[in-house]
Every structure is written in structure tokens, then in C-alpha cells.
C-alpha positions in Angstrom: -1.7 5.6 13.4 -0.4 8.7 15.2 2.9 8.9 13.3 1.3 10.7 10.3 -0.6 13.3 12.2 0.8 16.7 11.8 0.0 19.5 14.3 0.9 23.1 13.5 0.7 26.6 14.6 -1.8 28.6 12.6 0.9 30.5 10.8 2.4 27.4 9.2 1.1 26.7 5.7 -0.3 23.4 4.5 2.4 23.3 1.9 5.1 23.6 4.5 3.5 20.8 6.6 3.3 18.5 3.5 6.8 19.3 2.3 8.3 18.7 5.8 6.3 15.5 6.4 7.0 13.7 3.0 10.6 12.7 3.7 9.7 10.8 6.9 6.7 9.3 5.1 8.5 8.3 1.9 9.8 4.8 2.9 6.3 3.7 3.9 4.8 5.3 0.8 7.2 3.5 -1.4 6.4 0.2 0.3 2.7 0.8 -0.2 3.4 1.6 -3.9 5.4 -1.6 -4.2 2.4 -3.6 -3.0 0.2 -1.8 -5.6 2.6 -2.0 -8.6 4.5 -5.2 -7.8 7.6 -3.7 -9.4 10.5 -1.6 -8.1 10.4 0.8 -11.0 6.6 1.1 -10.8 6.9 1.8 -7.0 9.5 4.4 -7.7 7.4 6.2 -10.3 4.2 5.9 -8.3 5.7 7.2 -5.1 7.3 10.1 -6.9 4.0 10.9 -8.6 2.1 10.8 -5.3 4.7 13.1 -3.7 4.5 15.5 -6.6 0.7 15.6 -6.5 0.7 16.0 -2.7 3.0 19.0 -3.1 1.0 20.5 -5.9 -2.3 20.1 -3.9 -0.8 20.8 -0.5 -3.4 23.6 0.1 -6.1 20.8 0.1 -4.3 19.1 3.1 -6.2 19.6 6.3 -3.8 20.5 9.2 -4.3 18.2 12.2 -5.1 15.1 10.0 -3.0 12.1 8.9 -0.6 13.1 6.2 0.1 9.4 5.5 -3.5 8.5 4.9 -3.9 11.5 2.6 -0.8 10.6 0.5 -1.6 6.9 0.5 -5.0 7.8 -0.9 -3.4 10.0 -3.6 -1.0 7.1 -4.5 -3.9 4.6 -4.8 -5.9 7.0 -7.0 -3.0 7.6 -9.3 -2.4 3.8 -9.5 -6.0 3.1 -10.3 -6.1 5.8 -13.0 -2.9 4.4 -14.5 -4.4 0.9 -14.6 -7.5 2.1 -16.3 -5.5 4.0 -18.8 -3.2 1.0 -19.5 -6.3 -1.2 -20.1 -7.7 1.3 -22.5 -4.5 1.8 -24.4 -3.0 -1.7 -24.6 -5.1 -4.1 -22.6 -2.3 -4.5 -20.0 -3.1 -6.0 -16.6 -1.2 -6.7 -13.4 2.3 -8.3 -13.3 2.5 -11.9 -12.1 4.0 -12.3 -8.7 6.7 -14.6 -10.1 8.1 -11.6 -12.1 8.6 -9.4 -9.1 12.2 -9.2 -7.9 12.2 -8.5 -4.2 15.5 -9.1 -2.4 15.4 -10.8 1.0 17.9 -9.1 3.4 17.0 -11.0 6.5 20.0 -12.8 8.0 18.5 -16.3 8.4 17.7 -18.5 5.4 14.7 -20.2 6.9 13.2 -16.9 7.8 13.8 -15.6 4.2 12.1 -18.7 2.7 9.1 -18.4 5.0 8.8 -14.7 4.4 9.0 -15.2 0.7 6.4 -17.9 0.8 4.0 -15.7 2.7 4.8 -12.7 0.5 4.1 -14.8 -2.6 0.7 -15.9 -1.1 -0.3 -12.4 -0.2 0.9 -11.0 -3.6 -1.2 -13.7 -5.3 -4.4 -12.5 -3.6 -6.9 -10.5 -5.6 -6.1 -6.8 -5.7 -8.7 -5.8 -3.1 -7.6 -8.4 -0.6 -3.9 -7.7 -1.2 -4.2 -3.9 -0.7 -6.5 -4.3 2.3 -4.2 -6.9 3.9 -1.2 -4.6 3.5 -2.9 -1.5 5.0 -4.2 -3.4 8.0 -1.5 -6.0 8.8 1.6 -4.3 7.6 0.9 -0.6 8.0 -1.3 -1.2 11.1 -4.3 0.9 10.1 -7.6 0.1 11.8 -10.4 -1.4 9.8 -12.1 2.0 9.8 -9.0 3.9 8.6 -8.5 1.3 5.8 -12.1 1.6 4.8 -11.8 5.4 4.6 -8.6 5.2 2.5 -10.0 2.6 0.1 -13.4 4.4 0.1 -15.3 1.2 0.9 -17.6 0.1 3.8 -15.9 -1.3 6.9 -17.8 -4.6 6.3 -16.0 -4.9 3.0 -12.6 -4.5 4.7 -13.6 -7.2 7.2 -14.8 -9.5 4.4 -11.6 -9.0 2.3 -9.4 -9.7 5.3 -11.4 -12.8 6.2 -11.1 -14.0 2.6 -7.4 -13.3 2.5 -6.8 -15.2 5.8 -8.8 -18.1 4.5 -6.9 -18.3 1.2 -3.5 -18.0 2.9 -4.5 -20.6 5.5 -5.6 -23.0 2.8 -2.4 -22.6 0.9 -0.4 -23.0 4.1 -2.3 -26.2 4.9 -1.7 -27.5 1.4 2.0 -26.9 1.7 2.1 -28.7 5.1 0.4 -31.7 3.5 3.0 -31.9 0.7 5.9 -31.6 3.1 
């Protein structure tokens, strides 16, 4: 993904590059946070925390690299830390997909119904498959880029995507039989 690559003159600081790049990146970051948290409020909080941490640690950003990959990794790490903390404090887990309120703004009802069905199927996938599916199929990252962001082997990315496709295909086939 070339959109997140920031090139600079030597005199521009990493902090300037990060602060200038975050506004354009924010809608995609928020969408990624929505996939992780499954709630609008959670996505808002996580995206804000990721932006704050990116600004605080801007000197660690390497100029000439992908800002989006760097910030997505920050957001994922914050989310994982929050999940671990929640489990320790109160034993809380993930929110069921039925409780997520996502409005459909597409103009055609059939498209909205199909999109909602597919979204429900993807949101119902296990966390690893859901996040990997989002990064590769929605954000358009290569398998290698997704593997680097998730800090897993590329074979695990391929395995998770194959499992996700198999699950969604099976659910789709089951719906077709019922109809």
C-alpha cells in the first residue's frame, strides 16, 4: 500500500511527518479499530489512543516507511493490552456481533442485506481470522504486510484466510439451502 508511505526532506522531523499524516489516515484507522472492538465507542477510544501514542512516540517512526502500518500496529497492541487487562480485572470478553450497531448507508436494500450478512459472517469469525481478513481483503495489504503487522508467519496469514473463506463459504451455502 503506497498511500501510507511518507517521504521527506532530511530537515523534516518524524513528529511533523506523523502529525501531518494522521488526519488522512484516521478514517482507515477508525475502521480498523471498529473491526477490533466491534463497537463505535470502542473504535473512537482506540483510534484516539493510537493517534496519541503515535504522536508521543513519533521519534520512533522511521521516515520513508508506511505510517499506516505503524499506526495500525500501535492500535492492535493497545487493543490486545486492553483485552488482557479487562480479562484480569473483570473476566470480560468480546462483544457478540449481534450487539454491534453498524448503520448501512448504501442506497439499495438488497445490497444492504447482503453486506450485513457478509459483515455478520466475518464479524463472527475468530479474532485472528477476522483481523487478518480485514487487513488483506478490506485494507488491501499483502500477505507479507499483514504478517508483519500481526507479527505472525506468512503461512499463518494464509491459513487464517483459508479458514475464513471456508467458514464464510459454508455459511453462505447453508443459507442458500434454506432459501
